[in-house]
C-alpha positions in Angstrom: 23.1 -42.1 24.5 25.2 -41.0 21.8 24.7 -37.7 19.5 21.9 -39.2 16.8 24.3 -38.8 14.2 21.8 -37.5 11.9 19.3 -35.0 11.3 22.4 -32.1 10.9 20.3 -30.0 7.8 19.2 -26.8 9.9 23.2 -26.1 10.8 25.5 -27.9 7.7 23.7 -26.7 4.2 23.9 -28.7 1.2 27.6 -28.4 -0.2 27.5 -30.2 -4.0 31.3 -32.0 -4.7 32.6 -29.3 -6.6 32.7 -29.2 -9.7 35.5 -28.1 -12.6 35.4 -24.7 -14.0 34.3 -24.2 -17.5 37.1 -23.2 -18.4 39.2 -25.7 -18.0 36.4 -28.5 -18.8 35.6 -27.9 -21.9 38.7 -28.5 -22.8 38.3 -32.5 -22.3 35.6 -35.4 -21.6 36.4 -36.3 -18.1 33.4 -35.3 -15.7 32.7 -32.3 -14.6 32.2 -33.0 -10.5 35.5 -34.3 -8.1 34.4 -36.4 -6.0 33.6 -36.3 -1.9 35.9 -37.1 0.5 34.7 -39.1 3.2 34.0 -36.6 6.2 32.1 -34.3 3.2 30.4 -37.7 2.4 29.5 -38.3 5.8 28.6 -34.5 7.0 26.0 -34.7 3.7 24.4 -38.0 4.0 23.6 -36.3 8.1 22.0 -33.7 6.6 18.8 -36.5 6.5 15.5 -35.8 8.4 14.6 -39.8 8.5 11.4 -38.6 7.6 9.3 -41.1 8.4 8.0 -41.1 4.6 11.2 -41.3 2.7 10.1 -39.3 -0.7 12.8 -40.0 -2.4 12.6 -44.3 -2.2 9.5 -43.3 -3.2 9.6 -41.8 -6.0 13.5 -43.0 -6.9 12.2 -46.2 -10.1 13.6 -48.5 -8.5 12.9 -47.5 -5.0 16.5 -47.5 -3.3 16.7 -47.9 1.0 17.8 -43.9 0.1 17.6 -42.9 4.1 19.5 -46.5 5.0 22.2 -45.6 3.6 22.4 -42.5 3.8 22.3 -42.9 7.8 25.2 -45.8 7.7 27.3 -43.5 5.2 27.5 -40.6 8.0 27.5 -43.4 10.5 30.3 -45.0 8.3 29.5 -47.8 7.9 30.4 -47.5 4.6 30.5 -51.6 3.2 26.8 -51.7 4.7 26.0 -48.3 2.9 27.0 -49.9 -0.2 25.7 -53.4 0.6 21.8 -51.6 1.1 22.5 -49.7 -2.2 23.2 -52.4 -4.0 20.6 -54.2 -2.9 18.1 -52.9 -5.1 20.1 -51.3 -8.1 22.0 -52.8 -9.9 24.6 -50.6 -11.1 24.1 -47.6 -8.3 27.8 -45.4 -9.3 26.2 -45.2 -12.2 22.5 -44.3 -11.3 24.7 -41.8 -9.3 25.9 -40.0 -12.4 23.7 -40.0 -14.4 19.6 -40.0 -13.1 18.4 -36.8 -13.0 18.0 -36.8 -9.4 16.6 -33.2 -9.5 13.9 -34.7 -11.4 13.2 -37.8 -9.1 15.2 -38.4 -5.2 17.0 -35.1 -4.8 13.7 -32.7 -5.9 10.8 -34.6 -4.2 13.6 -34.9 -0.7 11.8 -33.6 2.8 14.0 -30.8 3.3 14.2 -29.2 -0.4 10.1 -29.2 0.4 11.3 -27.5 3.2 13.4 -24.6 2.5 17.1 -26.6 3.4 18.5 -27.8 -0.1 18.0 -31.3 -0.7 20.6 -33.8 0.4 22.6 -34.3 -3.1 21.5 -38.4 -2.5 23.0 -38.7 -6.2 26.7 -38.0 -4.8 27.0 -39.8 -2.1 25.8 -43.6 -3.6 28.0 -42.1 -6.6 30.9 -41.7 -3.2 29.7 -44.8 -2.0 29.9 -47.5 -5.0 33.1 -46.2 -6.8 34.6 -46.6 -2.2 33.3 -50.1 -2.7 35.3 -50.3 -5.9 38.2 -49.2 -4.6 37.7 -51.2 -1.3 37.2 -54.6 -3.2 34.0 -54.6 -1.5 32.5 -55.6 -5.4 32.8 -59.1 -5.6 32.8 -61.4 -8.6 29.3 -63.3 -9.4 29.9 -66.3 -7.5 26.8 -68.3 -8.0 25.8 -70.5 -5.3 24.2 -73.6 -7.9 25.2 -73.6 -11.8 21.0 -74.8 -13.4 21.3 -76.0 -16.3 18.5 -73.0 -17.8 19.3 -70.4 -20.8 18.3 -67.4 -21.5 19.9 -65.5 -24.0 19.1 -61.6 -23.4 18.9 -58.9 -26.9 20.3 -56.0 -25.9 23.4 -54.7 -24.2 21.8 -51.3 -22.4 21.7 -50.9 -19.0 18.3 -53.4 -18.6 19.9 -56.0 -20.3 22.8 -56.1 -17.8 20.8 -55.6 -15.3 18.3 -59.0 -16.2 21.5 -60.6 -17.6 23.1 -59.9 -13.7 20.7 -61.2 -11.9 20.1 -64.1 -14.0 23.2 -65.1 -13.4 23.9 -64.7 -9.8 21.2 -68.1 -9.9 23.2 -69.5 -11.6 21.5 -68.5 -14.4 23.8 -69.7 -17.7 23.3 -66.1 -20.1 24.3 -65.0 -23.4 23.8 -62.0 -24.6 23.6 -60.1 -27.8 24.1 -56.9 -29.4 25.0 -55.2 -32.4 28.0 -53.8 -31.2 31.3 -54.3 -30.4 31.0 -53.3 -27.0 28.9 -54.2 -24.4 26.1 -51.0 -22.5 24.2 -50.0 -25.6 23.8 -45.8 -24.7 26.0 -46.3 -22.0 29.1 -46.7 -23.7 28.0 -45.0 -26.9 25.4 -42.9 -25.8 26.3 -40.6 -22.9 29.3 -38.3 -23.0 32.2 -38.4 -21.7 32.2 -35.7 -19.0 28.4 -37.3 -18.0 29.8 -40.7 -17.3 32.8 -42.5 -17.8 34.5 -44.8 -20.2 36.3 -47.0 -17.4 32.7 -47.2 -15.1 31.7 -49.0 -17.9 34.1 -51.4 -18.7 35.2 -52.2 -15.2 30.9 -54.1 -14.2 30.8 -55.3 -18.2 34.7 -57.2 -17.3 32.2 -58.0 -14.2 29.4 -59.6 -15.4 31.8 -61.3 -18.8 34.1 -63.2 -15.1 31.1 -64.0 -13.5 29.9 -66.4 -16.4 27.7 -64.1 -19.0 28.5 -64.8 -21.8 28.7 -61.7 -24.5 27.7 -61.9 -28.2 28.6 -59.0 -30.0 28.9 -57.4 -33.5 25.7 -58.7 -33.9 22.9 -57.9 -35.7 20.0 -60.2 -35.0 18.1 -60.4 -38.4 20.6 -60.3 -39.8 23.3 -62.3 -38.0 21.7 -64.9 -36.1 16.9 -65.2 -36.3 15.2 -63.8 -33.9 13.5 -67.7 -34.4 17.5 -68.8 -34.2 18.6 -67.5 -31.2 14.9 -68.5 -29.4 15.5 -72.3 -30.4 18.9 -72.1 -28.6 17.7 -71.0 -25.1 14.3 -71.5 -22.5 13.3 -67.6 -22.6 14.2 -64.2 -24.7 14.7 -61.3 -23.0 14.6 -58.4 -25.6 15.8 -54.8 -24.3 17.1 -53.8 -27.5 16.1 -49.8 -26.5 14.9 -47.1 -28.8 17.5 -46.1 -31.3 15.3 -45.0 -34.7 16.8 -41.2 -34.7 12.9 -38.6 -35.1 13.3 -36.6 -38.3 13.1 -33.8 -39.5 11.1 -32.9 -42.0 11.3 -29.6 -43.5 13.0 -27.9 -46.9 16.8 -28.5 -47.6 16.8 -31.1 -44.5 18.7 -33.3 -46.8 21.7 -30.9 -47.3 25.3 -32.2 -45.9 26.1 -30.8 -42.3 22.9 -32.2 -40.6 22.9 -35.2 -38.9 21.7 -37.3 -36.2 22.7 -37.0 -32.9 23.0 -40.9 -31.8 25.3 -40.5 -35.1 27.3 -37.5 -33.9 27.7 -38.7 -30.3 28.2 -42.0 -31.2 31.4 -41.1 -33.7 32.2 -38.8 -30.2 32.4 -42.1 -28.0 34.0 -44.0 -30.1 36.7 -41.3 -30.3 37.4 -41.2 -27.2 38.1 -45.3 -27.2 40.6 -44.4 -29.7 38.8 -46.3 -32.3 39.4 -44.9 -35.9 36.6 -43.5 -37.1 37.1 -41.7 -40.3 33.0 -39.5 -40.6 34.4 -37.9 -37.7 38.2 -37.5 -38.8 36.9 -36.4 -42.4 35.2 -33.5 -40.7 31.9 -35.0 -40.8 30.9 -35.3 -38.1 33.0 -33.3 -36.2 31.9 -30.2 -33.9 36.0 -28.2 -34.8 35.9 -24.8 -36.2 31.9 -24.8 -36.7 29.0 -23.0 -35.9 27.1 -25.9 -34.3 22.6 -26.0 -33.7 21.1 -28.4 -31.4 17.2 -28.8 -32.5 15.7 -30.2 -29.5 15.4 -29.8 -25.9 16.4 -33.1 -23.7 19.0 -34.8 -22.1 20.2 -35.8 -25.6 20.2 -33.0 -27.1 22.7 -31.8 -23.8 24.9 -34.3 -24.4 25.3 -32.8 -28.1 26.0 -29.3 -26.8 28.4 -30.2 -24.0 30.1 -32.3 -27.1 30.3 -29.4 -29.1 31.3 -27.2 -26.5 34.4 -29.3 -26.5 35.4 -30.4 -30.5 36.0 -27.0 -30.4 32.9 -25.1 -32.6 33.1 -21.6 -32.6 29.3 -21.1 -31.6 27.0 -23.4 -29.6 23.4 -22.7 -30.3 20.0 -25.3 -28.9 17.2 -24.4 -30.7 14.1 -25.1 -28.4 10.4 -24.3 -29.2 9.5 -23.6 -26.2 10.8 -22.4 -22.9 13.8 -23.7 -21.1 10.5 -24.4 -18.1 9.2 -26.6 -20.2 11.9 -28.4 -21.4 12.0 -32.2 -20.5 15.5 -32.2 -20.7 17.2 -31.9 -16.4 17.3 -28.0 -15.7 21.4 -28.8 -14.3 22.7 -30.2 -17.2 20.8 -26.4 -18.3 23.4 -25.1 -16.4 26.8 -26.4 -16.8 25.6 -26.1 -20.5 25.3 -21.6 -20.1 28.0 -22.8 -17.3 30.4 -23.4 -20.4 29.6 -21.0 -23.2 26.5 -22.9 -24.6 23.6 -20.4 -26.2 19.3 -21.9 -26.0 16.8 -19.7 -27.9 13.8 -20.6 -26.7 10.2 -21.1 -28.1 12.1 -21.6 -31.6 12.3 -24.4 -33.8 13.4 -24.9 -37.1 11.2 -23.7 -41.1 13.9 -25.4 -43.5 18.2 -24.9 -44.2 20.1 -22.9 -47.0 22.6 -24.4 -48.3 23.4 -27.2 -50.7 26.2 -28.0 -47.0 24.4 -25.8 -44.9 24.8 -22.6 -43.8 21.8 -21.5 -41.5 18.7 -22.7 -40.4 15.6 -21.2 -41.1 13.8 -20.5 -37.4 10.5 -19.3 -36.5 9.4 -17.1 -33.4 6.9 -19.6 -31.4 4.7 -18.7 -28.2 2.9 -20.9 -25.7 -0.5 -21.1 -26.3 -3.2 -22.9 -24.3 -2.3 -26.5 -23.2 -2.5 -30.3 -24.5 -4.5 -33.0 -24.0 -2.4 -33.9 -21.4 -1.7 -30.8 -20.1 1.2 -29.0 -22.4 0.5 -26.0 -23.4 1.2 -26.4 -27.0 3.4 -24.5 -29.0 1.8 -21.3 -31.9 3.7 -19.8 -34.9 4.4 -15.9 -33.8 3.4 -14.5 -38.3 6.6 -12.8 -39.7 8.7 -13.9 -36.5 11.6 -16.3 -39.1 14.6 -15.0 -39.1 17.8 -17.2 -40.4 20.3 -19.0 -37.8 23.8 -19.6 -39.4 25.0 -23.2 -38.7 27.6 -25.0 -40.7 26.6 -28.4 -38.7 23.2 -28.9 -37.0 22.5 -32.1 -35.1 18.7 -32.4 -34.8 17.9 -34.9 -31.6 14.1 -34.5 -31.0 14.5 -37.9 -29.4 14.0 -41.6 -30.4 11.5 -44.0 -32.1 10.7 -47.8 -31.6 13.0 -50.0 -35.0 9.9 -51.8 -36.4 11.6 -55.6 -35.0 8.4 -57.5 -35.7 9.4 -57.1 -39.6 13.1 -56.6 -38.9 13.1 -60.2 -37.0 10.3 -61.8 -39.0 7.7 -61.8 -36.3 5.0 -61.6 -36.7 2.7 -62.7 -32.9 5.3 -60.4 -32.0 2.4 -58.1 -30.8 3.6 -54.3 -30.9 1.4 -50.5 -29.6 0.1 -48.3 -32.0 3.2 -46.9 -31.3 5.8 -49.4 -32.8 7.1 -50.2 -28.8 6.6 -53.7 -27.8 3.6 -54.5 -25.7 4.2 -56.3 -22.0 2.7 -57.0 -19.0 3.7 -54.1 -16.9 4.3 -56.2 -14.0 6.6 -59.5 -15.9 7.1 -58.1 -18.6 6.1 -60.8 -20.5 5.1 -60.2 -24.6 2.6 -62.2 -26.6 5.2 -64.2 -27.0 4.9 -67.2 -24.5 8.9 -66.8 -22.8 9.7 -64.4 -24.7 9.9 -60.9 -22.6 10.8 -57.0 -23.2 12.1 -53.5 -21.7 13.7 -51.0 -21.3 12.8 -48.2 -23.8 11.6 -50.4 -26.7 8.5 -50.7 -24.0 8.4 -47.4 -22.5 9.4 -45.2 -25.7 12.8 -43.2 -25.1 13.6 -43.0 -20.3 15.3 -42.9 -18.4 18.7 -45.4 -17.8 17.3 -46.3 -14.0 13.6 -47.5 -15.4 15.4 -50.1 -17.8 17.3 -51.3 -14.8 14.1 -51.4 -12.9 12.7 -53.9 -15.8 15.6 -56.0 -16.4 16.0 -56.7 -12.4 12.1 -57.9 -12.9 11.9 -59.2 -15.8 15.0 -62.0 -14.3 12.6 -62.1 -11.1 9.4 -63.7 -14.1 11.4 -65.5 -15.1 13.5 -66.9 -12.3 9.3 -67.8 -10.7 8.8 -69.0 -14.6 12.0 -71.5 -13.9 10.9 -72.4 -10.8 7.0 -73.7 -11.2 8.6 -75.2 -14.4 10.6 -77.1 -12.4 7.4 -78.8 -9.4 5.5 -78.9 -12.2 8.1 -81.7 -14.3 8.5 -83.3 -10.0 
């Protein structure tokens, strides 16, 4: 009987791909982790215990068949591993790079709970699909049969693209409308290259385009084309716009020059990496070079901003967050990477106002954590008399995002929204109050993870296909 290739966690330690030294990686925008070599990927995949109840799988929003593709990788059956991974995840190489595995699959790994260190699921996932691209296993989208039905998707982010992929594979005619000049949404313009190099996203966009998906870019719904016109052109609509309205900070001096929104700052940096002409960056308005930078916020967007500022040549980078390290929403792995790169985290601190017509400082008040609120999180409370000024030449507000008022922007009063302004949609089918109109991702959930948007997009595509099948049967 051949040896079991799995359960090596007792004898083989957890080993992440080599991480470039902070002194080197902070000089560029390339990804910070190297790729596994074949032997190392097989070794690390073999640490999986193949447990009877795979919590990694149940805590993955896509319920990826993680133990299966780990076993296939350990056995050297990499093409089968890729096919198993791709069966449940439209963009595994993207999730392998940007998912907060420490909060999802890896954070719930059974051997992690037993003290052996989690399986490096995200790194193996990335390796499998990167290898599949290199080996030519990723095939073009070629539907077996072309269908007459047509779907319009508003928003070319991960939710919209995941839906487009599934629908196109089924032979549906798909048009994606997006306000930007490149598809990808936050994958293209919101996430820095050191977490997700842009050729990875462009490669998928090209695959969709070559597979017959039509992209209408630089197309602002409500201005360049009306929602009603899009609806009239298609048999079903999927809204996947994401949430791009930045939460603001109402404090004295908040209108000062040098106080900018995170989305503007990150978009300018990513555009520059594409080689675009970015006047706001070149003028210094959205560049951190030579500046004392303060980022306000504690989520993943704040982490992206502080690490971008380091790479742009800021003289100092500080992150103000009103809670402590334990209670911050951002990935702990990202915090550690930022600290290695020289970012100074100022915990239990909140802005009270700003000094200077062109900002020179953040009036800061120290906080302590009080009793938990209705959600169970401790409420930050001001420590009286603790105010001081944090020097700054550039302040980046990374306070999260809210939905735009789509019914008003698009002139569609019948599109129901929740009290938070997100679109109200059925949690199974994702259909909205408008017949044949579906909504997925952050515009339904509020600001969330890419992996949830992919799941929503896939589920909505299934619901649309079910709708078309039902209609076809009824017509016979």
